[in-house]
C-alpha positions, 0 to 999 in steps of 0.5 A: 516326857521329864517331871520335876516338882512344883511349887505348892505341890504337884509336879510339872510335865511338859508334853510336845505339842504333837503328843498333846492330844495322845497325852490327854486321851492317855488321862482320861483313859488311866484317870476316868471321865474328866471335867473340864473348865478354865480359870484365865491362861490355865485350862483345868481337867479334873479327872473321875479318880481326883486327879488334876491336870492343870494345862497351861496354855502357850503363846497365851490368850487361847481363842475364844470359842464364840470368837471364830464366825462361820463361813455361812453365819447370817449375822455376816449378813445386813438383815433385812425387814424381818431380820431375815437376809437378803435374797441374791438380786433384791434390793434389801432398801426399805419400801422397795417393791422385792418383784422384779419389773416393779418401778422402784420410784416413790409413788408408783402404784405396783402391778396387781398380784395374780393368784396362782392356781393350783391344779387340782390333786390326782385321787389318792394323794395327800398334798405333802406328796408322801402317799394317800392320806389316812382314812378315819378307819385306819389305826395308827402305828404301834408305837414302843415306849421302852420295850425292844422292837421284835427281834432286837433283843440282846443287839445294841441300838444305833448311836449316833457319834458323840452320844451316849446311850442314856444322852448327853454324853460321851460313849466309854467303852467298859474301863471307862475310857472313851471310844474313838471317833470314826475319823480316828482322832484320839482327843476324848468327848469329856463332860462338861460340868464345869466348862463353858462350853457343851462337852468340854471337848470343844475346849480340848480341841481348841487347845490342842489346836492352838498348840500345834499352830505354827508361829514366827518366834524369836529366842533370845538366849543370853549368858557370860561369855555367850550368846545366840538369837534366832527367828523361827517359822514353826520349828525351823531356824530360818535366822541365826546368829551365835557369838562369844566373849571370853569373862574369866571366873571369880578369884578367892585370892585376897589383897591388889591382885584381887581387886585388879581381877575384878575390875576385869572381870567386870569389864569383860561382863560388860564387853560380853552384855554389849555384844549380846545386845549389839547383836539382838537388835541387828539381827532380832529388831528388824523382824518384831514386826512380824514376830508372834511371840519371843522366848528369853533363854539363859541366865536371868541375872545376865538377861537384866542389863538389856531390859535397860536397852531402848533397842531391844523394846520391841522385843521386850514387849512381846515376851513369853513365857517360859523362861528357858534354862538352857546350858551356854549358847551354842547353835544346837542348843538354839535349835534345840529350843522349839522342844521347850517353847512349844511344849505344854507346861502341865501341872499333875496333882495327884487326888487326895489321899 
């Protein structure tokens, strides 16, 4: 991973989607426990030593955590009287007796209910089935409040996953890093003082899941003299087309020859731009309804005339950052673009001195 200076301070670090989880675990291990907050499409991870990692969500927006319905959510079932979901085989309509064999027509009296007769309990049993009821002369079991159990001196108490010895926080190693979870996951459980979700780890888990998700992405790369278009299923290139046109460089000579050369070059630029637009309209536009996003790259000034082409309006409507700064578009350059547009851009801010 290479970094470059960021405007306004800090530095940009592109982290591959598959390595994001490991990078976040290493960040909290190096800089201490962190607090997580989200502002628009940027997730801020504030470490204990003052270092801040601003994670820009790829292919925004990040799905809301509370927008994922559970398979057995009671809200998915229409409520009956009292707000409870209907039982299987019971008519949820109001005024209908749920007992089997009862005529649902109005005005028909239901049969009288029979009181259940409970058999006598054997001597020494309780209603809950947990043994004989306590006698008045029995002493209550001893309670230990703050004192260790006999024989447990020096042994750690069992702690459930995600809890700390003080309650409500993550388990940390002596060096400040998070303990690995039983399932082998490396994602840390961070303290969520600034996070809308309890624990803050849910927000980072959602970011990792969103980053590694498979998408259908269109790519359009244009530079003077060359263009490349393609459709990716995840990281696999399924449709592609690469083309090139000759465009002469600028001439420093003066006089009539310079003007003739400039007119010839302008014509070559227009032909190259038109060829790129025709290729994009023929290859990418038919796939536009199935695309999740469109990534642009190459030269921004060369891309500007293509935005005025009405045939490409469906593509530019799906434009997603970042704009890729790539060399002359070739097939190898096009095949390498998933490494760039799937990476999570992180702005790392060092602690103030």
